[in-house]
VEXGU-744515 format. One line per 2 residues: number of its first residue (from 1); their letters; for each residue z, y, x of C-alpha. Coordinates in steps of 0.2 Angstrom, whole numbers, padded with zeros to 4 digits, m for minus. Last residue first. Layout:
REM residues N
NUM> A> Z Y X; ... .
//
This chain:
REM residues 429
429> GA> m0236 m0251 m0288; m0245 m0240 m0300 .
427> RF> m0245 m0221 m0298; m0237 m0207 m0309 .
425> LH> m0241 m0189 m0311; m0232 m0177 m0322 .
423> VT> m0236 m0159 m0324; m0225 m0146 m0332 .
421> GD> m0235 m0133 m0342; m0222 m0129 m0355 .
419> EE> m0231 m0140 m0367; m0230 m0155 m0356 .
417> VT> m0243 m0162 m0345; m0248 m0180 m0342 .
415> AV> m0257 m0189 m0326; m0260 m0207 m0323 .
413> AG> m0264 m0216 m0307; m0270 m0234 m0303 .
411> DR> m0288 m0229 m0299; m0289 m0218 m0315 .
409> AD> m0279 m0211 m0330; m0282 m0194 m0336 .
407> VF> m0273 m0180 m0347; m0261 m0188 m0359 .
405> SG> m0248 m0177 m0366; m0230 m0176 m0361 .
403> PL> m0218 m0189 m0356; m0222 m0207 m0351 .
401> TE> m0217 m0223 m0362; m0215 m0238 m0351 .
399> TR> m0230 m0248 m0347; m0239 m0263 m0353 .
397> AQ> m0236 m0261 m0372; m0243 m0275 m0382 .
395> GT> m0258 m0272 m0394; m0266 m0288 m0389 .
393> RD> m0281 m0277 m0382; m0269 m0270 m0369 .
391> VA> m0257 m0256 m0371; m0254 m0240 m0360 .
389> LV> m0241 m0227 m0365; m0239 m0209 m0367 .
387> GE> m0226 m0198 m0377; m0221 m0199 m0395 .
385> GQ> m0239 m0205 m0398; m0254 m0204 m0386 .
383> IW> m0261 m0221 m0381; m0269 m0226 m0366 .
381> IY> m0279 m0242 m0368; m0278 m0254 m0352 .
379> EG> m0289 m0268 m0346; m0300 m0256 m0335 .
377> DI> m0295 m0238 m0340; m0298 m0234 m0358 .
375> AE> m0295 m0217 m0365; m0286 m0207 m0378 .
373> AI> m0281 m0219 m0392; m0270 m0210 m0405 .
371> GA> m0252 m0215 m0410; m0244 m0232 m0414 .
369> GD> m0248 m0243 m0399; m0234 m0255 m0401 .
367> GS> m0241 m0262 m0418; m0241 m0280 m0415 .
365> EG> m0254 m0294 m0416; m0269 m0284 m0409 .
363> PL> m0283 m0279 m0420; m0300 m0287 m0420 .
361> AA> m0317 m0279 m0422; m0329 m0294 m0425 .
359> NG> m0340 m0297 m0410; m0349 m0285 m0399 .
357> DY> m0334 m0279 m0390; m0323 m0271 m0403 .
355> SV> m0305 m0267 m0401; m0290 m0263 m0413 .
353> TE> m0273 m0257 m0409; m0261 m0258 m0423 .
351> GT> m0252 m0243 m0429; m0254 m0247 m0447 .
349> AD> m0268 m0234 m0450; m0278 m0240 m0436 .
347> VW> m0278 m0236 m0417; m0295 m0236 m0408 .
345> AV> m0304 m0247 m0395; m0322 m0249 m0390 .
343> FE> m0327 m0263 m0377; m0333 m0267 m0359 .
341> DS> m0342 m0252 m0353; m0328 m0241 m0360 .
339> VV> m0326 m0231 m0376; m0313 m0223 m0386 .
337> PD> m0313 m0222 m0405; m0309 m0206 m0414 .
335> VP> m0294 m0206 m0427; m0291 m0214 m0444 .
333> FR> m0306 m0226 m0442; m0313 m0226 m0459 .
331> GM> m0326 m0239 m0455; m0342 m0243 m0447 .
329> AV> m0347 m0257 m0434; m0364 m0262 m0426 .
327> VE> m0374 m0247 m0431; m0391 m0249 m0422 .
325> GT> m0397 m0236 m0410; m0406 m0250 m0400 .
323> AV> m0400 m0251 m0383; m0384 m0239 m0386 .
321> DV> m0377 m0250 m0399; m0368 m0238 m0410 .
319> ID> m0350 m0238 m0417; m0349 m0228 m0432 .
317> AE> m0333 m0216 m0436; m0329 m0205 m0451 .
315> PD> m0335 m0188 m0455; m0348 m0189 m0448 .
313> MA> m0342 m0197 m0432; m0351 m0205 m0418 .
311> AA> m0345 m0218 m0405; m0356 m0225 m0391 .
309> YG> m0358 m0243 m0385; m0367 m0253 m0371 .
307> AS> m0370 m0241 m0356; m0355 m0231 m0361 .
305> AE> m0352 m0217 m0374; m0337 m0206 m0378 .
303> RP> m0341 m0191 m0368; m0341 m0179 m0383 .
301> IW> m0339 m0188 m0400; m0357 m0186 m0406 .
299> TG> m0359 m0178 m0424; m0368 m0187 m0437 .
297> SG> m0385 m0189 m0447; m0395 m0206 m0445 .
295> GR> m0402 m0213 m0429; m0416 m0209 m0418 .
293> WR> m0422 m0220 m0404; m0430 m0219 m0387 .
291> EA> m0435 m0201 m0386; m0443 m0197 m0369 .
289> GT> m0432 m0185 m0358; m0440 m0192 m0343 .
287> AA> m0426 m0200 m0332; m0412 m0200 m0344 .
285> DF> m0423 m0208 m0358; m0417 m0199 m0374 .
283> AV> m0406 m0206 m0387; m0404 m0197 m0404 .
281> LA> m0391 m0194 m0417; m0398 m0183 m0431 .
279> GD> m0395 m0166 m0438; m0411 m0159 m0431 .
277> QE> m0407 m0165 m0414; m0390 m0172 m0408 .
275> GL> m0387 m0180 m0392; m0386 m0195 m0381 .
273> IA> m0394 m0197 m0364; m0399 m0214 m0358 .
271> DG> m0399 m0224 m0343; m0381 m0229 m0345 .
269> AI> m0374 m0219 m0359; m0373 m0201 m0354 .
267> SV> m0365 m0190 m0367; m0367 m0173 m0376 .
265> LH> m0385 m0165 m0376; m0389 m0153 m0390 .
263> AD> m0407 m0154 m0393; m0422 m0143 m0396 .
261> RT> m0420 m0131 m0381; m0424 m0144 m0369 .
259> AW> m0423 m0148 m0350; m0430 m0162 m0338 .
257> RV> m0426 m0170 m0321; m0417 m0156 m0312 .
255> EG> m0412 m0160 m0294; m0393 m0160 m0292 .
253> SA> m0396 m0172 m0277; m0386 m0188 m0281 .
251> AD> m0381 m0184 m0299; m0399 m0181 m0304 .
249> AV> m0400 m0167 m0317; m0402 m0166 m0336 .
247> LA> m0403 m0149 m0343; m0399 m0142 m0360 .
245> VT> m0405 m0124 m0364; m0396 m0113 m0377 .
243> TD> m0404 m0098 m0384; m0399 m0081 m0388 .
241> GG> m0407 m0066 m0397; m0417 m0052 m0390 .
239> ED> m0435 m0049 m0383; m0430 m0054 m0365 .
237> LQ> m0419 m0069 m0372; m0400 m0071 m0369 .
235> AD> m0393 m0087 m0361; m0381 m0101 m0365 .
233> VE> m0383 m0115 m0352; m0379 m0133 m0356 .
231> VI> m0378 m0145 m0342; m0378 m0164 m0341 .
229> VS> m0377 m0173 m0325; m0384 m0191 m0321 .
227> DA> m0382 m0206 m0310; m0364 m0208 m0305 .
225> NA> m0356 m0199 m0320; m0357 m0182 m0327 .
223> DA> m0354 m0174 m0344; m0356 m0157 m0353 .
221> VV> m0356 m0146 m0338; m0355 m0129 m0345 .
219> AH> m0365 m0114 m0340; m0365 m0096 m0346 .
217> LS> m0380 m0084 m0342; m0380 m0066 m0347 .
215> IG> m0393 m0054 m0340; m0405 m0067 m0335 .
213> SV> m0417 m0062 m0347; m0424 m0079 m0352 .
211> DD> m0442 m0078 m0358; m0449 m0087 m0343 .
209> GL> m0439 m0103 m0346; m0422 m0110 m0341 .
207> HD> m0429 m0122 m0328; m0431 m0107 m0315 .
205> TL> m0412 m0103 m0317; m0405 m0120 m0313 .
203> DS> m0401 m0119 m0294; m0394 m0135 m0288 .
201> TW> m0380 m0136 m0275; m0375 m0151 m0264 .
199> MV> m0360 m0159 m0257; m0349 m0144 m0257 .
197> AG> m0333 m0148 m0248; m0316 m0149 m0258 .
195> DA> m0309 m0161 m0246; m0306 m0178 m0256 .
193> PN> m0314 m0171 m0272; m0331 m0169 m0264 .
191> LM> m0338 m0155 m0274; m0355 m0155 m0283 .
189> AI> m0363 m0139 m0287; m0372 m0132 m0302 .
187> GV> m0384 m0117 m0305; m0385 m0100 m0313 .
185> RY> m0394 m0085 m0308; m0392 m0067 m0311 .
183> PD> m0405 m0054 m0312; m0415 m0047 m0297 .
181> DM> m0422 m0030 m0302; m0408 m0028 m0315 .
179> CR> m0397 m0028 m0300; m0401 m0010 m0296 .
177> TG> m0383 m0003 m0291; m0380 m0016 m0278 .
175> GG> m0370 m0032 m0280; m0378 m0044 m0268 .
173> CL> m0396 m0043 m0275; m0396 m0061 m0275 .
171> NG> m0384 m0062 m0290; m0374 m0078 m0292 .
169> FI> m0366 m0090 m0305; m0362 m0108 m0300 .
167> PV> m0356 m0121 m0312; m0345 m0135 m0307 .
165> VY> m0347 m0154 m0304; m0332 m0164 m0297 .
163> GQ> m0336 m0180 m0288; m0329 m0197 m0288 .
161> AE> m0341 m0209 m0296; m0335 m0226 m0301 .
159> GR> m0336 m0222 m0319; m0335 m0203 m0325 .
157> QV> m0338 m0188 m0314; m0325 m0174 m0316 .
155> AG> m0332 m0159 m0326; m0334 m0141 m0323 .
153> GA> m0334 m0126 m0335; m0317 m0118 m0330 .
151> FE> m0321 m0121 m0311; m0334 m0107 m0311 .
149> LL> m0340 m0106 m0293; m0343 m0087 m0289 .
147> GR> m0356 m0074 m0286; m0364 m0063 m0273 .
145> GF> m0379 m0071 m0266; m0384 m0089 m0272 .
143> GH> m0389 m0095 m0255; m0376 m0109 m0252 .
141> DL> m0366 m0098 m0240; m0365 m0084 m0252 .
139> VL> m0358 m0096 m0266; m0345 m0104 m0254 .
137> QY> m0339 m0086 m0249; m0336 m0080 m0266 .
135> SK> m0326 m0096 m0271; m0316 m0095 m0255 .
133> YT> m0312 m0076 m0261; m0307 m0082 m0279 .
131> TI> m0296 m0097 m0272; m0302 m0115 m0268 .
129> DW> m0288 m0127 m0265; m0284 m0141 m0253 .
127> AL> m0273 m0157 m0252; m0258 m0149 m0260 .
125> EG> m0245 m0163 m0257; m0240 m0175 m0271 .
123> SG> m0240 m0190 m0259; m0252 m0202 m0267 .
121> AD> m0262 m0192 m0280; m0265 m0179 m0267 .
119> WA> m0265 m0162 m0276; m0281 m0152 m0278 .
117> DV> m0280 m0134 m0284; m0295 m0125 m0292 .
115> GI> m0300 m0107 m0294; m0304 m0098 m0310 .
113> IN> m0307 m0079 m0309; m0294 m0068 m0316 .
111> EP> m0296 m0056 m0301; m0281 m0062 m0293 .
109> GP> m0285 m0080 m0296; m0285 m0089 m0313 .
107> RT> m0279 m0108 m0312; m0288 m0125 m0312 .
105> AL> m0281 m0142 m0309; m0287 m0157 m0300 .
103> LR> m0277 m0172 m0296; m0284 m0181 m0281 .
101> GG> m0287 m0198 m0275; m0306 m0196 m0277 .
99> AL> m0305 m0190 m0294; m0291 m0187 m0307 .
97> GV> m0292 m0175 m0321; m0293 m0156 m0326 .
95> VE> m0275 m0150 m0327; m0276 m0133 m0336 .
93> SR> m0274 m0115 m0333; m0278 m0100 m0344 .
91> DA> m0259 m0096 m0342; m0256 m0099 m0361 .
89> EA> m0266 m0115 m0360; m0253 m0122 m0347 .
87> YS> m0253 m0128 m0329; m0237 m0129 m0320 .
85> PA> m0234 m0132 m0301; m0217 m0141 m0294 .
83> GA> m0219 m0134 m0277; m0225 m0151 m0270 .
81> LE> m0230 m0163 m0284; m0217 m0177 m0287 .
79> VP> m0226 m0194 m0289; m0217 m0205 m0302 .
77> SL> m0218 m0223 m0301; m0227 m0234 m0313 .
75> AL> m0226 m0254 m0315; m0241 m0259 m0326 .
73> DP> m0237 m0275 m0336; m0251 m0289 m0334 .
71> AP> m0266 m0288 m0347; m0265 m0301 m0361 .
69> EG> m0278 m0315 m0361; m0289 m0315 m0377 .
67> AY> m0282 m0319 m0395; m0286 m0302 m0404 .
65> TT> m0282 m0304 m0422; m0292 m0310 m0437 .
63> PT> m0301 m0325 m0429; m0317 m0331 m0438 .
61> EP> m0313 m0348 m0446; m0324 m0362 m0439 .
59> AP> m0339 m0367 m0451; m0336 m0380 m0464 .
57> TT> m0347 m0395 m0461; m0359 m0396 m0476 .
55> AD> m0361 m0412 m0485; m0379 m0416 m0490 .
53> PR> m0379 m0434 m0483; m0362 m0438 m0491 .
51> PS> m0349 m0443 m0478; m0346 m0462 m0476 .
49> TL> m0328 m0468 m0481; m0330 m0476 m0498 .
47> AD> m0348 m0480 m0495; m0344 m0491 m0481 .
45> CG> m0336 m0503 m0494; m0353 m0510 m0498 .
43> SA> m0368 m0502 m0506; m0371 m0514 m0520 .
41> LM> m0353 m0518 m0524; m0348 m0500 m0525 .
39> VA> m0363 m0496 m0536; m0359 m0510 m0548 .
37> AA> m0341 m0504 m0549; m0346 m0486 m0554 .
35> IA> m0358 m0492 m0568; m0344 m0503 m0576 .
33> AV> m0332 m0488 m0575; m0344 m0476 m0584 .
31> AY> m0348 m0489 m0597; m0329 m0492 m0600 .
29> MR> m0326 m0473 m0601; m0338 m0470 m0616 .
27> VP> m0349 m0455 m0613; m0346 m0437 m0618 .
25> KQ> m0361 m0425 m0617; m0365 m0417 m0600 .
23> KL> m0360 m0401 m0590; m0358 m0402 m0572 .
21> VG> m0350 m0386 m0566; m0357 m0379 m0549 .
19> EG> m0345 m0370 m0538; m0342 m0384 m0527 .
17> YR> m0341 m0375 m0510; m0341 m0357 m0505 .
15> VK> m0346 m0352 m0487; m0337 m0336 m0483 .
13> TL> m0346 m0321 m0476; m0334 m0309 m0466 .
11> RI> m0337 m0291 m0471; m0339 m0277 m0458 .
9> RR> m0335 m0262 m0468; m0345 m0249 m0478 .
7> YA> m0337 m0232 m0481; m0350 m0222 m0470 .
5> TD> m0365 m0229 m0480; m0367 m0215 m0492 .
3> SP> m0364 m0203 m0476; m0379 m0208 m0468 .
1> M> m0376 m0212 m0449 .
//
């Protein structure tokens, strides 16, 4: 949104009464009293109690704190991961997230190629893994020639979906000495988190443009949900220089719906794709790529959009109605808001948890959620402070504080990781 409006706040309109001041020349008190008595006798005693015809009934007061039903306490039990694995940035490994009853984490293989481990979120046992050599074989089996699955550029689907979307790199010439005659290809694969099986693959190469050389292709899955997948591919051009191609694919099949070089696509919001184009916030139709609306300048917070709302920053936060592009709340949010289909939440400077659902933004009554809002999972807002805990919209803590930094919360499980790579997994019940 325009920076000169970034400091505006939602203001409550107060109805003001009786501001007019009657000015007239002095009159004798006896005359006034006589006139008043005559009026009372003429109109009867009801005149003393009847409301004035032009009286305005005061509007009910707008609430200043969230007064909805609190969420129940969430009892969590630790799940020990077999072999006590660790994942840390120093080792180029990380915990990716939760999907399909699995905790997914990436790690380099023997050739420094990223593989993936999948831990059962109930038992803590290693359910399956894909090593460097398994990755090679899967790419061969699906017609990409010699190549690999690049788990470092993947993303777990949001919402009710349970897939894990990862890029594919391949070369149909099979590693011969004249590979320039058959350059590299790039695609995406959808993996089933339950067993690691490839559900589908999609070759994106022919959608990048005829002027792409194919010598250097790098793909990242920007966002994925049950309906759509956003992929961005960095590529070199035949005549020199680089380009970035953003593509939107069908999440059920991988079929490419449309592609563009003119916009940076970031978030899926219902049946819209949100992104930046020429410095503006833009919503595109997920099926066709047609522009729906264009807002002011800003930067999308990656993956913070739902079918109802999106959060934008430049340099402070706006909450945007996805259907219209209208800014419905603005303010100096000290940290990025988080978004679900039902509401938006953030932690203000006093440590109170604030939420917005189309009505006025309301804080909870206490400051239990001091820290940074990381995610919303159902009724619970996960907060990162001195540890991790879940609060509800009243601001009350609903879990004990968990160690480490927040990774993901889904389907009754929550994962955290400490600086030394120690992974903690907890389950409700």
